[in-house]
C-alpha positions in Angstrom: 104.5 26.7 111.8 106.3 29.9 110.8 104.2 33.1 110.8 105.5 34.0 107.3 103.9 31.0 105.7 100.3 30.9 104.7 98.7 27.7 106.2 97.0 27.0 102.8 99.1 28.3 99.9 96.5 27.3 97.3 93.7 29.1 99.1 94.3 32.4 97.3 94.1 30.7 93.9 90.8 29.0 94.8 89.4 32.3 96.0 90.4 34.0 92.8 89.0 31.2 90.7 85.6 31.4 92.5 85.5 35.2 92.1 86.4 35.2 88.3 83.4 36.1 86.2 81.8 33.3 84.3 83.2 32.9 80.7 80.8 33.8 77.9 80.3 31.1 75.3 82.3 31.7 72.2 80.7 33.8 69.5 79.7 32.5 66.1 82.9 34.1 64.6 85.1 32.4 67.2 83.4 29.0 66.7 83.9 29.4 62.9 87.6 30.4 63.4 88.1 27.3 65.5 86.4 25.1 63.0 88.5 26.5 60.2 91.7 26.0 62.2 90.8 22.4 62.7 89.9 21.9 59.1 93.1 23.6 57.8 95.2 21.4 60.0 93.4 18.3 58.8 93.8 19.4 55.1 97.5 20.1 55.6 98.2 16.4 55.8 96.6 15.5 52.5 93.6 16.3 50.3 90.2 15.3 51.8 86.7 15.0 50.7 83.9 17.2 52.0 82.5 14.3 54.0 85.9 13.6 55.6 86.2 17.2 56.7 82.7 17.3 58.1 83.3 14.0 60.0 86.6 15.3 61.4 85.0 18.5 62.7 81.9 16.8 64.1 84.2 14.3 65.9 85.9 17.2 67.6 82.7 18.6 68.9 82.2 21.5 66.4 78.6 22.6 66.2 76.6 21.9 63.0 76.3 25.6 62.0 80.1 26.1 62.3 80.8 22.9 60.4 78.5 24.1 57.6 80.0 27.6 57.5 83.6 26.2 57.6 82.9 23.7 54.8 81.2 26.4 52.8 84.2 28.6 53.0 86.6 25.8 52.1 84.4 25.0 49.1 84.3 28.6 48.0 88.1 28.9 48.4 88.5 25.6 46.5 90.4 23.9 49.3 87.7 21.2 49.0 86.7 19.8 45.6 85.3 16.3 45.6 85.6 16.0 41.8 89.3 16.9 41.9 89.9 14.6 44.8 88.3 11.6 43.1 90.2 12.2 39.9 93.5 12.4 41.7 92.7 9.4 43.9 92.0 7.3 40.8 95.3 8.5 39.1 97.4 7.9 42.2 96.1 4.5 43.0 96.5 3.3 39.5 100.0 4.8 39.0 101.5 4.4 42.5 99.7 1.3 43.9 98.8 -0.6 40.8 95.2 -1.0 42.0 92.3 -2.3 39.8 89.0 -0.4 39.5 87.2 -2.5 42.1 89.6 -1.5 44.9 89.7 2.1 43.7 85.9 2.4 43.7 85.8 0.9 47.2 88.4 3.3 48.5 86.5 6.3 47.0 83.2 5.2 48.6 84.9 4.9 52.0 85.9 8.6 51.8 82.2 9.4 51.7 81.9 10.2 48.0 78.5 9.5 46.3 78.3 6.6 43.9 77.6 8.8 40.8 80.8 10.8 41.5 82.8 7.6 41.9 81.5 6.2 38.6 82.3 9.5 36.8 85.9 9.4 38.2 86.4 5.8 37.1 84.9 6.5 33.7 87.3 9.4 33.2 90.3 7.2 34.2 92.7 7.3 31.2 94.0 3.8 32.1 90.6 2.1 32.3 91.1 0.4 29.0 94.6 -0.8 30.1 93.4 -2.7 33.1 94.3 -6.1 31.6 97.9 -4.9 31.0 98.1 -3.3 34.4 97.2 -6.7 35.9 99.9 -8.4 33.9 102.4 -5.8 35.1 101.3 -6.4 38.7 102.1 -10.1 38.3 105.4 -9.3 36.7 106.3 -7.2 39.8 105.0 -9.9 42.2 106.9 -12.7 40.6 109.9 -10.7 39.3 109.4 -11.9 35.8 109.8 -15.6 36.8 107.4 -18.2 35.3 104.7 -19.6 37.6 105.8 -23.0 38.6 102.4 -24.6 39.5 98.8 -24.1 40.4 99.8 -22.9 43.9 101.7 -20.0 42.3 98.8 -19.3 40.0 96.5 -19.1 43.0 99.0 -16.7 44.6 98.8 -14.6 41.5 95.0 -14.6 41.5 95.0 -13.6 45.2 97.5 -10.8 44.4 95.3 -9.4 41.7 92.0 -9.8 43.7 93.6 -7.9 46.6 94.6 -5.1 44.2 91.0 -4.9 43.0 91.0 -6.5 39.6 87.9 -8.4 38.6 88.2 -12.1 38.5 87.9 -12.5 34.7 90.6 -9.9 34.3 92.8 -11.8 36.8 92.4 -15.1 35.0 93.2 -13.5 31.7 96.2 -11.8 33.2 97.5 -15.1 34.6 97.3 -16.7 31.1 98.9 -13.6 29.5 101.7 -13.5 32.1 102.4 -17.2 31.5 102.6 -16.7 27.7 104.9 -13.7 28.3 107.2 -15.8 30.5 107.2 -18.7 27.9 108.1 -16.3 25.1 111.0 -14.9 27.2 112.2 -18.4 27.9 112.0 -19.4 24.2 113.6 -16.2 22.9 
């Protein structure tokens, strides 16, 4: 062994680590800053509900007081607004996904929104009265305007509409309307 080399090169590091003063727990301000950093990063991806942000912070081990303070600040700055979130969710799912009100309501409840807020958002939906026509349009997209050949295809249409969240009575009526529309096209 050469005299220049230390027999245990990591020994100095261990000695320094043992001699380092114990770290103080983070202050309330530091914990809040950490919670806000996590929340902003979570909100950067898409809008979230208050419940989603709370769950995200709790999952990451943020203490309850910091969660409350961070959520309070986000509400005050209007980064969180459950009413706005619900309204946009309804509009987007109708317009972009072609969903019926049952699936929209289920999706809103899964984000942690209370039932009264979900009901208000659905009641304010400008397309609520057009649900029958939206269901017919969903069938038109699914079958590319082609007539339904048999009961098997009608069942596929019903499954499509049920999956999209349309009530069964609306789905049956939409199947009949779609078949009439296809027959009118064929006759015309």
